C-alpha positions as CSV (number, residue, x, y, z in Angstrom):
1,M,0.0,0.0,0.0
2,P,1.5,3.3,-1.0
3,I,2.1,6.0,1.7
4,P,0.2,9.2,1.0
5,D,2.3,12.3,0.2
6,D,-0.1,14.5,2.2
7,I,1.3,13.8,5.7
8,P,0.0,16.6,8.0
9,E,2.7,19.1,8.9
10,Y,2.1,18.5,12.6
11,Y,3.6,15.0,12.2
12,K,6.8,16.4,10.7
13,G,9.8,18.2,12.3
14,K,10.4,21.8,11.5
15,K,14.0,21.6,10.4
16,Y,14.6,18.2,8.9
17,K,11.0,17.3,8.2
18,Y,11.3,13.8,9.9
19,E,8.0,12.2,10.4
20,A,7.1,11.1,13.9
21,R,6.3,7.5,12.8
22,K,9.7,7.1,11.1
23,I,11.5,8.1,14.3
24,V,9.4,5.6,16.2
25,E,10.1,2.9,13.7
26,D,13.9,3.7,13.5
27,F,14.2,3.4,17.3
28,E,12.0,0.2,17.3
29,L,9.8,1.5,20.1
30,S,6.9,-0.5,21.6
31,Y,3.4,0.5,20.6
32,N,2.8,2.5,23.9
33,I,6.2,4.2,23.9
34,G,6.0,5.0,20.2
35,T,2.5,6.4,20.6
36,A,3.6,8.6,23.5
37,V,6.6,9.9,21.5
38,S,4.4,10.7,18.6
39,Y,2.0,12.6,20.8
40,L,4.9,14.5,22.4
41,L,6.5,15.4,19.0
42,R,3.3,16.9,17.7
43,S,2.0,18.3,21.0
44,K,2.4,22.0,20.2
45,N,1.5,21.8,16.6
46,K,-1.9,20.1,16.3
47,H,-4.1,21.8,18.9
48,S,-4.4,25.3,20.2
49,D,-4.0,24.3,23.8
50,G,-0.2,24.6,24.0
51,G,0.2,20.8,23.9
52,L,-1.9,20.0,27.0
53,Q,-4.2,17.4,25.4
54,D,-1.4,15.5,23.6
55,I,0.9,15.5,26.7
56,R,-1.9,14.0,28.7
57,K,-2.4,11.3,26.0
58,A,1.3,10.6,26.1
59,I,1.3,10.2,29.8
60,N,-1.6,7.7,29.6
61,H,0.4,5.6,27.1
62,L,3.4,5.7,29.4
63,H,1.2,4.4,32.2
64,F,0.0,1.7,29.9
65,E,3.6,0.7,29.2
66,L,4.4,0.6,32.9
67,D,1.5,-1.8,33.4
68,V,2.8,-4.0,30.6
69,L,6.3,-4.0,32.1
70,T,5.1,-4.6,35.6
71,D,3.1,-7.6,34.5
72,K,6.1,-9.0,32.6
73,L,8.2,-8.5,35.7
74,K,5.7,-10.3,37.9
75,N,5.5,-13.2,35.4
76,G,9.3,-13.4,35.2
77,S,9.3,-12.7,31.4
78,L,11.2,-9.4,31.6
């Protein structure tokens, strides 16, 4: 499936135009960490609340990841 050329600007960096998803992919982040990073990277660009909404979403995904890691630690699979 081809990737659309019309990626919204809030998903790209200002200077080098890196896309948030490509940064997440390059660092091989888990779903929750990758989603948190994406929210943080776009936080001041998508909404007019100064980033508040996206920072809260990122924090939620970090909590989700802590739950995953805690469960793995309890089960001895970490």
